[in-house]
N, C-alpha and C positions, 0 to 999 in steps of 0.2 A: 365796810364797804367792799364788794365784791370785785371780782377783775373788770366784769362788764361796766360797773358803774364808776369804777377808776378812769378806764379808758374815755367815757363819756365826758367826765371832768376836764380830762386833759383836752378832749375836741373841744370843750366850752370855753377854754382859755383864750385871752386876748392873742390874737394871731399876731405874733413877732416872729423875726427870725430865728431859728434855733427852736422854737417851742412846738414845732411840729411833732405829732406823737409817732413814735418808730417802736415796731416792735423786732425783738432778737429771742432766738431758744439759747436757753443755758440749762445747765444741770442745776436741778434744786438740790436740797439737803439729802433728797430721798434716791440721788443719782437719776432722775428723771427729768427729760426735757421739759421745760415749762418757757411758755412765752411770757416774756418780759417787755412790759410797753411803757417807754420814759419818753420824754422830751428829747429830741434830737440832740439837743446840747450836752445833757446829761451822759449821754452815750458817747459825746465828743469827749467828755469828761474822763469816763472808762476807759476810754483806748488811751487818753493822755496818760493815765494812773499807771498803766499796763507798760508802755512804751517809755515814760519818761521816769517814772518813781519805780520800775519792776514791782508793782503791786500783783501778788498771784491772785487775780479776779476770780478764778473758780473758788478758791479758798473764803475769799471776801463774800461772795454770793452765798456760798452755803453758811458760813456763819451769821450773816444777815437773815436767811431764811429760816433758821434754828432761833433766833430771836424775834421774829416776826409776830407774834400773837395771833389778834384777830384781824391783822390786816394781809392784803396781798403781798405777794414777794414785790411786787413791782412798787408799790407803795412804800413799804418798808426801806426797799433799796434806795428810792428816790430821797428818802429821809435820810440815811447813812449818807448818801453822797454828798447832801446839802450841807450836813455836819463837818464832812471831811472837808470841804470846802471852807467853811466858816473857821474852822480850827486851825487849818494851815494858813488863813490869813491873819487869825490872832498871834499864831506862833511866829508869823514872817517866815513860814515854810514855803518853798516853791510851789507857785501856782502858773498854770497854762498863761501866756502873754494875753488871750483873748478873753481871759475873766476880769470883767470890771466890777470893781464894788463901790456904791456910792460913799 
């Protein structure tokens, strides 16, 4: 799926609080500004990782870009962040108070 298709996919998801698609420019693995589009709640999680867990998000995004294969960077980063959340939950590591798991 290309970036346009990924953004259309996000737009067609159920409209719940935090699911609105939001774009931000970041440096990709080539040092070029690239627009990433993620649900607003994922950007909130990125901000939490930086502020509360001191994650070097620029390095995280470059690593994610280097491992994206045929996906867009937005799509791969969304998967990486979801994996991070679920692994933290399994390990009983800190998570933001606003994340609720069923």
